[in-house]
Structure formats: structure tokens, C-alpha cells
N, CA, C and O atoms as a MOPAC input file, in Angstrom:
PM7 MOZYME 1SCF
protein

 N   -107.82900 1   -90.61600 1    13.41100 1
 C   -109.15900 1   -91.15100 1    13.62400 1
 C   -110.02500 1   -90.82800 1    12.41400 1
 O   -110.09900 1   -89.67800 1    11.98200 1
 N   -110.67500 1   -91.84500 1    11.87500 1
 C   -111.50900 1   -91.66700 1    10.69400 1
 C   -112.83900 1   -91.02000 1    11.07800 1
 O   -113.46300 1   -91.37400 1    12.07800 1
 N   -113.24900 1   -90.06100 1    10.25100 1
 C   -114.51600 1   -89.37200 1    10.49500 1
 C   -115.68700 1   -90.03000 1     9.77900 1
 O   -116.84300 1   -89.74800 1    10.09700 1
 N   -115.40300 1   -90.90200 1     8.81700 1
 C   -116.45100 1   -91.56900 1     8.05500 1
 C   -116.14300 1   -93.05900 1     7.98300 1
 O   -114.99500 1   -93.48300 1     8.11400 1
 N   -117.19100 1   -93.83500 1     7.77200 1
 C   -117.01100 1   -95.28200 1     7.64900 1
 C   -116.14600 1   -95.60800 1     6.44600 1
 O   -115.33200 1   -96.53000 1     6.49900 1
 N   -116.31400 1   -94.86300 1     5.36300 1
 C   -115.52800 1   -95.13900 1     4.15600 1
 C   -114.04100 1   -94.84600 1     4.38300 1
 O   -113.17800 1   -95.53900 1     3.84500 1
 N   -113.75200 1   -93.81800 1     5.18300 1
 C   -112.35700 1   -93.50900 1     5.49900 1
 C   -111.75800 1   -94.59900 1     6.38000 1
 O   -110.58300 1   -94.94000 1     6.24400 1
 N   -112.56100 1   -95.13800 1     7.27100 1
 C   -112.10000 1   -96.22600 1     8.13200 1
 C   -111.80200 1   -97.47100 1     7.29600 1
 O   -110.79400 1   -98.14800 1     7.50400 1
 N   -112.69300 1   -97.75900 1     6.35300 1
 C   -112.48800 1   -98.90600 1     5.47000 1
 C   -111.23700 1   -98.70800 1     4.61000 1
 O   -110.44800 1   -99.63500 1     4.42900 1
 N   -111.06500 1   -97.51100 1     4.09200 1
 C   -109.89100 1   -97.22100 1     3.26200 1
 C   -108.60700 1   -97.42100 1     4.06600 1
 O   -107.61300 1   -97.92100 1     3.54100 1
 N   -108.63000 1   -97.03200 1     5.33000 1
 C   -107.46800 1   -97.21600 1     6.19300 1
 C   -107.16200 1   -98.69700 1     6.39200 1
 O   -106.00300 1   -99.10900 1     6.33900 1
 N   -108.20900 1   -99.49800 1     6.62300 1
 C   -108.00800 1  -100.94000 1     6.79100 1
 C   -107.44200 1  -101.56200 1     5.51700 1
 O   -106.52900 1  -102.38600 1     5.57500 1
 N   -107.98100 1  -101.16700 1     4.38000 1
 C   -107.51600 1  -101.71400 1     3.10100 1
 C   -106.05300 1  -101.34700 1     2.84100 1
 O   -105.24700 1  -102.18800 1     2.44500 1
 N   -105.73600 1  -100.08800 1     3.07100 1
 C   -104.37500 1   -99.64700 1     2.78300 1
 C   -103.36800 1  -100.31700 1     3.71600 1
 O   -102.23600 1  -100.58800 1     3.31600 1
 N   -103.76900 1  -100.57900 1     4.93600 1
 C   -102.88300 1  -101.26500 1     5.87600 1
 C   -102.62500 1  -102.70000 1     5.42200 1
 O   -101.48900 1  -103.17300 1     5.45800 1
 N   -103.69100 1  -103.39400 1     4.99300 1
 C   -103.53200 1  -104.75500 1     4.47900 1
 C   -102.63200 1  -104.77200 1     3.25200 1
 O   -101.75300 1  -105.62600 1     3.13500 1
 N   -102.84700 1  -103.84000 1     2.34700 1
 C   -102.04500 1  -103.79000 1     1.12100 1
 C   -100.59400 1  -103.43300 1     1.42200 1
 O    -99.68000 1  -103.95500 1     0.78400 1
 N   -100.38200 1  -102.55500 1     2.38100 1
 C    -99.02300 1  -102.17000 1     2.75100 1
 C    -98.25000 1  -103.38200 1     3.26600 1
 O    -97.10000 1  -103.59400 1     2.88200 1
 N    -98.87900 1  -104.17700 1     4.13200 1
 C    -98.21700 1  -105.36300 1     4.66600 1
 C    -97.97300 1  -106.40000 1     3.57300 1
 O    -96.92800 1  -107.04900 1     3.55200 1
 N    -98.93000 1  -106.55300 1     2.67100 1
 C    -98.78900 1  -107.48800 1     1.55200 1
 C    -97.62500 1  -107.06900 1     0.66400 1
 O    -96.77800 1  -107.89300 1     0.31900 1
 N    -97.57900 1  -105.78500 1     0.29000 1
 C    -96.50500 1  -105.28500 1    -0.56300 1
 C    -95.14900 1  -105.38800 1     0.12400 1
 O    -94.14600 1  -105.72000 1    -0.50900 1
 N    -95.12500 1  -105.10200 1     1.42200 1
 C    -93.88900 1  -105.16000 1     2.19000 1
 C    -93.34000 1  -106.58200 1     2.20300 1
 O    -92.13300 1  -106.77900 1     2.06200 1
 N    -94.21000 1  -107.57300 1     2.36800 1
 C    -93.78900 1  -108.96600 1     2.39400 1
 C    -93.16000 1  -109.36300 1     1.05900 1
 O    -92.06900 1  -109.93200 1     1.03600 1
 N    -93.83600 1  -109.06800 1    -0.05100 1
 C    -93.32300 1  -109.47400 1    -1.35400 1
 C    -92.06200 1  -108.70500 1    -1.72300 1
 O    -91.15900 1  -109.27100 1    -2.34000 1
 N    -91.98000 1  -107.44200 1    -1.36400 1
 C    -90.78400 1  -106.65300 1    -1.66200 1
 C    -89.59200 1  -107.18200 1    -0.87300 1
 O    -88.49300 1  -107.29100 1    -1.41800 1
 N    -89.78800 1  -107.50700 1     0.38400 1
 C    -88.70300 1  -108.01500 1     1.22100 1
 C    -88.24600 1  -109.38900 1     0.73300 1
 O    -87.04700 1  -109.66700 1     0.69900 1
 N    -89.18800 1  -110.24300 1     0.35800 1
 C    -88.85000 1  -111.56400 1    -0.14900 1
 C    -88.02300 1  -111.45500 1    -1.42500 1
 O    -87.05500 1  -112.19400 1    -1.61000 1
 N    -88.40600 1  -110.53600 1    -2.29900 1
 C    -87.67300 1  -110.34500 1    -3.54800 1
 C    -86.29000 1  -109.78200 1    -3.28000 1
 O    -85.31700 1  -110.21200 1    -3.89900 1
 N    -86.18700 1  -108.82500 1    -2.36500 1
 C    -84.87200 1  -108.26600 1    -2.02200 1
 C    -83.94600 1  -109.34900 1    -1.48300 1
 O    -82.75900 1  -109.36700 1    -1.81100 1
 N    -84.47600 1  -110.25700 1    -0.65400 1
 C    -83.66300 1  -111.33800 1    -0.12200 1
 C    -83.20500 1  -112.28500 1    -1.23000 1
 O    -82.07500 1  -112.77400 1    -1.20400 1
 N    -84.07700 1  -112.54200 1    -2.19900 1
 C    -83.71600 1  -113.41500 1    -3.31400 1
 C    -82.62400 1  -112.77200 1    -4.16600 1
 O    -81.69700 1  -113.45000 1    -4.61100 1
 N    -82.73500 1  -111.46800 1    -4.39100 1
 C    -81.71800 1  -110.74700 1    -5.16300 1
 C    -80.39000 1  -110.77300 1    -4.41500 1
 O    -79.33900 1  -110.99900 1    -5.01600 1
 N    -80.43500 1  -110.54400 1    -3.12200 1
 C    -79.22700 1  -110.55400 1    -2.30400 1
 C    -78.56700 1  -111.93600 1    -2.33500 1
 O    -77.34500 1  -112.03900 1    -2.44700 1
 N    -79.37000 1  -112.98800 1    -2.23800 1
 C    -78.81900 1  -114.34400 1    -2.27400 1
 C    -78.18500 1  -114.63400 1    -3.62400 1
 O    -77.13800 1  -115.27700 1    -3.70000 1
 N    -78.81700 1  -114.16100 1    -4.68800 1
 C    -78.26900 1  -114.38700 1    -6.02800 1
 C    -76.95400 1  -113.64500 1    -6.20500 1
 O    -76.01100 1  -114.18200 1    -6.78600 1
 N    -76.88500 1  -112.42300 1    -5.71200 1
 C    -75.65700 1  -111.64100 1    -5.86300 1
 C    -74.52900 1  -112.14000 1    -4.96400 1
 O    -73.36300 1  -111.84200 1    -5.22300 1
 N    -74.85400 1  -112.89000 1    -3.91900 1
 C    -73.82200 1  -113.46100 1    -3.06300 1
 C    -73.33200 1  -114.81200 1    -3.57000 1
 O    -72.40700 1  -115.39500 1    -3.00400 1
 N    -73.95300 1  -115.30700 1    -4.63500 1
 C    -73.53700 1  -116.57700 1    -5.21000 1
 C    -72.30000 1  -116.37200 1    -6.06000 1
 O    -72.23800 1  -115.44700 1    -6.87000 1
 N    -71.32200 1  -117.23100 1    -5.87400 1
 C    -70.09900 1  -117.12400 1    -6.67400 1
 C    -70.04500 1  -118.18100 1    -7.76900 1
 O    -69.12200 1  -118.17300 1    -8.58400 1
 N    -71.01600 1  -119.09200 1    -7.80500 1
 C    -71.06300 1  -120.14300 1    -8.81600 1
 C    -71.97800 1  -119.70400 1    -9.95900 1
 O    -73.14900 1  -119.39100 1    -9.74200 1
 N    -71.44100 1  -119.68400 1   -11.16000 1
 C    -72.19100 1  -119.18800 1   -12.31900 1
 C    -73.38900 1  -120.07300 1   -12.65000 1
 O    -74.45300 1  -119.57100 1   -13.00900 1
 N    -73.21900 1  -121.38400 1   -12.53000 1
 C    -74.31200 1  -122.31600 1   -12.86200 1
 C    -75.50600 1  -122.11300 1   -11.92300 1
 O    -76.65500 1  -122.08700 1   -12.36400 1
 N    -75.22600 1  -121.97400 1   -10.64900 1
 C    -76.29200 1  -121.74800 1    -9.67100 1
 C    -76.98500 1  -120.41800 1    -9.92500 1
 O    -78.21100 1  -120.32500 1    -9.86300 1
 N    -76.19600 1  -119.39500 1   -10.21000 1
 C    -76.76700 1  -118.07100 1   -10.46900 1
 C    -77.65000 1  -118.10200 1   -11.70700 1
 O    -78.72800 1  -117.50800 1   -11.71200 1
 N    -77.20600 1  -118.78800 1   -12.75800 1
 C    -78.00000 1  -118.86100 1   -13.98500 1
 C    -79.28900 1  -119.64800 1   -13.77600 1
 O    -80.31500 1  -119.32400 1   -14.37500 1
 N    -79.25000 1  -120.66800 1   -12.94000 1
 C    -80.46200 1  -121.45200 1   -12.70700 1
 C    -81.46600 1  -120.71100 1   -11.81900 1
 O    -82.67300 1  -120.91900 1   -11.94400 1
 N    -80.97800 1  -119.85300 1   -10.93100 1
 C    -81.87700 1  -119.10200 1   -10.04500 1
 C    -82.37000 1  -117.80100 1   -10.67200 1
 O    -83.36500 1  -117.24000 1   -10.21200 1
 N    -81.70400 1  -117.31500 1   -11.70000 1
 C    -82.04800 1  -116.02000 1   -12.29100 1
 C    -83.49200 1  -115.94400 1   -12.80000 1
 O    -84.15500 1  -114.94300 1   -12.52700 1
 N    -84.01600 1  -116.93900 1   -13.52100 1
 C    -85.40300 1  -116.81400 1   -13.99900 1
 C    -86.42200 1  -116.66900 1   -12.87800 1
 O    -87.41900 1  -115.96400 1   -13.03600 1
 N    -86.18400 1  -117.32600 1   -11.75200 1
 C    -87.10900 1  -117.21000 1   -10.61700 1
 C    -87.07700 1  -115.78700 1   -10.05600 1
 O    -88.11600 1  -115.21000 1    -9.73500 1
 N    -85.87600 1  -115.23500 1    -9.94400 1
 C    -85.73800 1  -113.87600 1    -9.41300 1
 C    -86.32600 1  -112.86400 1   -10.39900 1
 O    -86.98400 1  -111.90600 1    -9.99400 1
 N    -86.08500 1  -113.08200 1   -11.69900 1
 C    -86.66700 1  -112.20300 1   -12.71700 1
 C    -88.18700 1  -112.21200 1   -12.62400 1
 O    -88.82400 1  -111.16500 1   -12.74300 1
 N    -88.76800 1  -113.38400 1   -12.41300 1
 C    -90.22700 1  -113.47800 1   -12.30000 1
 C    -90.73400 1  -112.72100 1   -11.08000 1
 O    -91.77800 1  -112.07200 1   -11.13700 1
 N    -89.99900 1  -112.80300 1    -9.98100 1
 C    -90.39800 1  -112.08200 1    -8.76900 1
 C    -90.35600 1  -110.57100 1    -9.00300 1
 O    -91.25400 1  -109.84100 1    -8.58400 1
 N    -89.29800 1  -110.11600 1    -9.67900 1
 C    -89.15600 1  -108.68800 1    -9.96200 1
 C    -90.26800 1  -108.22200 1   -10.89900 1
 O    -90.85700 1  -107.16000 1   -10.69500 1
 N    -90.55000 1  -109.02500 1   -11.92700 1
 C    -91.61200 1  -108.66900 1   -12.87400 1
 C    -92.96800 1  -108.57700 1   -12.18400 1
 O    -93.77300 1  -107.70300 1   -12.50300 1
 N    -93.21700 1  -109.47400 1   -11.24400 1
 C    -94.49000 1  -109.44600 1   -10.53400 1
 C    -94.61100 1  -108.17600 1    -9.68300 1
 O    -95.67900 1  -107.56800 1    -9.62000 1
 N    -93.51500 1  -107.78100 1    -9.03100 1
 C    -93.55200 1  -106.55000 1    -8.24600 1
 C    -93.87100 1  -105.35200 1    -9.12500 1
 O    -94.63200 1  -104.46900 1    -8.72900 1
 N    -93.28500 1  -105.32300 1   -10.32600 1
 C    -93.54500 1  -104.21300 1   -11.23400 1
 C    -94.98500 1  -104.26000 1   -11.73400 1
 O    -95.63200 1  -103.22400 1   -11.88500 1
 N    -95.47900 1  -105.46600 1   -11.98900 1
 C    -96.83000 1  -105.61600 1   -12.52700 1
 C    -97.89300 1  -105.14300 1   -11.53600 1
 O    -98.86700 1  -104.49700 1   -11.92500 1
 N    -97.70300 1  -105.46500 1   -10.25500 1
 C    -98.71100 1  -105.08300 1    -9.26500 1
 C    -98.46200 1  -103.69400 1    -8.69400 1
 O    -99.22900 1  -103.22000 1    -7.85600 1
 N    -97.38600 1  -103.03400 1    -9.14500 1
 C    -97.18300 1  -101.64300 1    -8.76900 1
 C    -96.39100 1  -101.40600 1    -7.50700 1
 O    -96.39800 1  -100.29400 1    -6.98100 1
 N    -95.70600 1  -102.42400 1    -7.00200 1
 C    -94.90400 1  -102.22700 1    -5.80000 1
 C    -93.64500 1  -101.44100 1    -6.14700 1
 O    -93.22500 1  -100.56000 1    -5.39800 1
 N    -93.04700 1  -101.77100 1    -7.29400 1
 C    -91.90100 1  -101.01000 1    -7.77500 1
 C    -92.20400 1  -100.53200 1    -9.19000 1
 O    -93.08800 1  -101.06800 1    -9.85900 1
 N    -91.47500 1   -99.53200 1    -9.63600 1
 C    -91.66600 1   -98.97100 1   -10.97600 1
 C    -91.06400 1   -99.90700 1   -12.01400 1
 O    -90.11500 1  -100.63600 1   -11.72700 1
 N    -91.61600 1   -99.88600 1   -13.21300 1
 C    -91.13200 1  -100.80000 1   -14.25400 1
 C    -89.68700 1  -100.51900 1   -14.63500 1
 O    -88.96300 1  -101.44200 1   -15.00900 1
 N    -89.25100 1   -99.26400 1   -14.54900 1
 C    -87.85100 1   -98.95200 1   -14.86500 1
 C    -86.91400 1   -99.48100 1   -13.78700 1
 O    -85.80400 1   -99.91900 1   -14.09100 1
 N    -87.35000 1   -99.44500 1   -12.54100 1
 C    -86.53800 1  -100.01600 1   -11.46400 1
 C    -86.40900 1  -101.52000 1   -11.66000 1
 O    -85.34200 1  -102.09200 1   -11.43400 1
 N    -87.49700 1  -102.15600 1   -12.08000 1
 C    -87.44800 1  -103.59300 1   -12.34600 1
 C    -86.45300 1  -103.89600 1   -13.45700 1
 O    -85.68000 1  -104.84900 1   -13.36600 1
 N    -86.47700 1  -103.08700 1   -14.49600 1
 C    -85.55400 1  -103.29200 1   -15.61000 1
 C    -84.10900 1  -103.09900 1   -15.15400 1
 O    -83.22300 1  -103.85400 1   -15.55600 1
 N    -83.87200 1  -102.09200 1   -14.31700 1
 C    -82.52600 1  -101.83900 1   -13.81600 1
 C    -82.03200 1  -102.98900 1   -12.92800 1
 O    -80.86600 1  -103.37500 1   -13.00700 1
 N    -82.90500 1  -103.52800 1   -12.09500 1
 C    -82.52100 1  -104.64500 1   -11.23900 1
 C    -82.16900 1  -105.87000 1   -12.07700 1
 O    -81.15900 1  -106.52800 1   -11.83200 1
 N    -83.00800 1  -106.17100 1   -13.06700 1
 C    -82.76400 1  -107.32500 1   -13.92200 1
 C    -81.47300 1  -107.15200 1   -14.71700 1
 O    -80.72500 1  -108.11100 1   -14.90400 1
 N    -81.21200 1  -105.94600 1   -15.17900 1
 C    -79.99100 1  -105.66800 1   -15.92100 1
 C    -78.77500 1  -105.86000 1   -15.03200 1
 O    -77.78000 1  -106.44300 1   -15.46200 1
 N    -78.84200 1  -105.38100 1   -13.81000 1
 C    -77.73500 1  -105.53200 1   -12.87900 1
 C    -77.45000 1  -106.99200 1   -12.55600 1
 O    -76.29400 1  -107.39100 1   -12.41900 1
 N    -78.49900 1  -107.77800 1   -12.43500 1
 C    -78.31800 1  -109.20200 1   -12.17700 1
 C    -77.64600 1  -109.87100 1   -13.37300 1
 O    -76.74800 1  -110.69600 1   -13.20400 1
 N    -78.08200 1  -109.51400 1   -14.58300 1
 C    -77.49400 1  -110.08900 1   -15.79200 1
 C    -76.02000 1  -109.72900 1   -15.91000 1
 O    -75.20200 1  -110.57000 1   -16.28100 1
 N    -75.68000 1  -108.49100 1   -15.59800 1
 C    -74.28400 1  -108.06100 1   -15.64200 1
 C    -73.46300 1  -108.85700 1   -14.63000 1
 O    -72.35200 1  -109.29200 1   -14.93400 1
 N    -74.00800 1  -109.04800 1   -13.42700 1
 C    -73.30600 1  -109.80900 1   -12.39900 1
 C    -73.06200 1  -111.24500 1   -12.84500 1
 O    -71.96500 1  -111.77700 1   -12.67300 1
 N    -74.08800 1  -111.86800 1   -13.41600 1
 C    -73.95200 1  -113.26500 1   -13.84400 1
 C    -72.93300 1  -113.38000 1   -14.96500 1
 O    -72.15100 1  -114.33100 1   -14.98800 1
 N    -72.92400 1  -112.44100 1   -15.88400 1
 C    -71.96800 1  -112.48700 1   -16.99800 1
 C    -70.52500 1  -112.29500 1   -16.53800 1
 O    -69.59600 1  -112.78900 1   -17.17700 1
 N    -70.33900 1  -111.57500 1   -15.42800 1
 C    -68.98300 1  -111.35300 1   -14.92100 1
 C    -68.42300 1  -112.57400 1   -14.19700 1
 O    -67.20700 1  -112.70700 1   -14.05300 1
 N    -69.30400 1  -113.46500 1   -13.74100 1
 C    -68.84200 1  -114.66800 1   -13.05700 1
 C    -68.09400 1  -115.55500 1   -14.04400 1
 O    -68.46200 1  -115.64800 1   -15.21500 1
 N    -67.04200 1  -116.20500 1   -13.55800 1
 C    -66.25800 1  -117.06800 1   -14.46100 1
 C    -66.63900 1  -118.52800 1   -14.27000 1
 O    -66.08900 1  -119.40200 1   -14.93900 1

């Protein structure tokens, strides 16, 4: 229970931001999962820039760390290069 109006407002804001971040993080995770389940190299290469943009946006707004974003993008690139 908030003791001040400002604490109550901060709670409302943080709840809204948590749900917003959760939505974008889950959407990006699903896109990464779909890309990694693709066995066709052409499809994976065409979808990669969209997924990279989603990952970059998460890092930019602070949902994930920039190093985690780099690691995810690197892993996707390695996966795509291994496809024949």
C-alpha cells in the first residue's frame, strides 16, 4: 500500500511499463524461436533483419542489455550460416 500519492503514481507507471516490456520481450522471443526453427536458409535470411531490428529495439529501450542483444544476433547469424 502506497503511503504517498507519488508512490502510488510510481507503482501505476511501473506496472504499465512492466506489461509493455513483457509484451515486446515475449514477441521478440517468439520471433527468434520461429527463426531458429526454420530449416530453409532463404526464409531465415529474409526474416533475420526484422528479428535483428526487434532485438536492437529491446536493447535501445533497456529491456535487455546491449551485450545480450549482441549475443542473440550473433547466435542467429551462426545458425543461418550453418544452414545449407
